[in-house]
RODREN-315462 format. One record per residue: residue in one letter; residue number from 1; x, y, z of N, C-alpha, C in turn. Coordinates in steps of 0.001 Angstrom, whole numbers, padded with zeros to 6 digits. Layout:
N
 res   n     n_x     n_y     n_z    ca_x    ca_y    ca_z     c_x     c_y     c_z
   a NUM       X       Y       Z       X       Y       Z       X       Y       Z
...
END
This chain:
65
 res   n     n_x     n_y     n_z    ca_x    ca_y    ca_z     c_x     c_y     c_z
   x   1  056562  177237  086118  056095  178292  086995  054867  177771  087725
   x   2  055064  177497  088977  054030  176812  089770  052733  177612  089883
   x   3  052832  178916  090080  051614  179724  090243  050753  179684  088988
   x   4  051384  179750  087838  050629  179713  086592  050031  178332  086368
   x   5  050785  177291  086671  050268  175928  086550  049041  175749  087435
   x   6  049124  176224  088660  047991  176117  089584  046792  176907  089084
   x   7  047052  178083  088542  045957  178897  088005  045253  178163  086865
   x   8  046026  177590  085953  045435  176882  084820  044587  175699  085290
   x   9  045094  174968  086283  044327  173835  086814  043052  174307  087494
   x  10  043172  175330  088314  042024  175837  089075  040924  176346  088151
   x  11  041322  177024  087088  040336  177610  086173  039980  176678  085021
   x  12  040627  175508  084996  040395  174524  083927  040636  175139  082544
   x  13  041697  175939  082473  042098  176578  081226  043249  175790  080625
   x  14  043161  175470  079357  044250  174733  078719  045430  175668  078453
   x  15  046596  175083  078340  047794  175867  078006  047601  176553  076661
   x  16  047025  175836  075708  046810  176395  074371  045874  177597  074424
   x  17  044799  177482  075185  043847  178581  075302  044495  179792  075956
   x  18  045228  179565  077035  045864  180670  077740  046926  181325  076861
   x  19  047674  180523  076119  048701  181093  075245  048065  181994  074188
   x  20  046908  181610  073671  046202  182469  072710  045782  183781  073359
   x  21  045299  183705  074587  044833  184902  075296  045976  185895  075500
   x  22  047157  185391  075833  048280  186303  076086  049133  186551  074844
   x  23  048782  185905  073732  049434  186191  072466  050800  185583  072264
   x  24  050995  184354  072764  052261  183655  072526  051970  182286  071926
   x  25  052969  181738  071270  052850  180381  070720  052813  179392  071882
   x  26  052133  178282  071686  052019  177282  072757  053376  176750  073200
   x  27  054358  176730  072304  055696  176270  072693  056351  177249  073668
   x  28  056062  178528  073503  056576  179540  074429  055912  179374  075790
   x  29  054621  179133  075764  053881  178899  077009  054473  177719  077767
   x  30  054791  176674  077055  055400  175493  077664  056725  175866  078329
   x  31  057521  176693  077674  058797  177136  078253  058574  177959  079507
   x  32  057543  178798  079517  057219  179563  080729  056910  178609  081879
   x  33  056089  177613  081608  055668  176693  082661  056816  175843  083182
   x  34  057780  175550  082327  058934  174739  082731  060102  175578  083233
   x  35  059878  176894  083358  060903  177827  083823  062120  177858  082905
   x  36  061920  177576  081630  063011  177632  080656  063058  178987  079970
   x  37  062036  179795  080192  061967  181144  079643  061092  181994  080552
   x  38  061346  183300  080523  060520  184250  081260  059844  185158  080247
   x  39  058635  185573  080559  057978  186529  079672  058645  187901  079779
   x  40  058443  188714  078767  058897  190101  078865  058143  190760  080020
   x  41  058670  191850  080542  057927  192539  081611  056503  192904  081193
   x  42  056325  193344  079940  054988  193696  079473  054079  192476  079471
   x  43  054593  191332  079021  053780  190120  078987  053510  189621  080403
   x  44  054482  189769  081306  054280  189364  082701  053139  190167  083330
   x  45  053086  191462  083038  051984  192273  083554  050664  191899  082897
   x  46  050700  191512  081633  049491  191027  080964  048992  189753  081645
   x  47  049914  188840  081945  049543  187602  082645  048915  187940  084000
   x  48  049506  188909  084687  048943  189328  085974  047513  189840  085805
   x  49  047281  190651  084782  045930  191183  084548  044954  190080  084160
   x  50  045379  189208  083261  044498  188135  082780  044123  187184  083915
   x  51  045049  186956  084832  044787  186037  085947  044210  186752  087168
   x  52  043851  188006  087009  043312  188807  088126  044241  188788  089335
   x  53  045536  188836  089067  046519  188916  090141  046959  187586  090721
   x  54  046392  186488  090252  046782  185172  090785  048224  184824  090436
   x  55  048713  185360  089324  050110  185156  088906  050717  186545  088741
   x  56  051246  187107  089830  051777  188466  089761  053060  188546  088935
   x  57  053271  189699  088319  054488  189912  087535  055728  189687  088385
   x  58  055648  190031  089657  056799  189861  090539  057215  188399  090693
   x  59  056297  187478  090404  056637  186050  090477  057693  185681  089428
   x  60  057726  186427  088335  058699  186157  087267  060015  186881  087505
   x  61  059952  188107  088049  061128  188966  088099  061495  189461  089486
   x  62  060732  189129  090479  060982  189673  091798  060373  191061  091893
   x  63  060671  191781  092937  060050  193082  093187  060538  194166  092235
   x  64  061633  193920  091526  062187  194939  090635  061400  195101  089344
   x  65  060464  194211  089061  059734  194268  087783  058812  195382  087716
END
């Protein structure tokens, strides 16, 4: 997921740190970044809140989320 990767680089946040913040295992975070898994809608909205909108929930699910 390019937007999340860019956010992590811009904020100098490690994948491990971000995964702890959103409450997922680092292996799940890796799957999100490689587009091998999508977060639940609730987690996608959490990511949106944590990133102050830099990674919107719609980036994962489109406008239907």
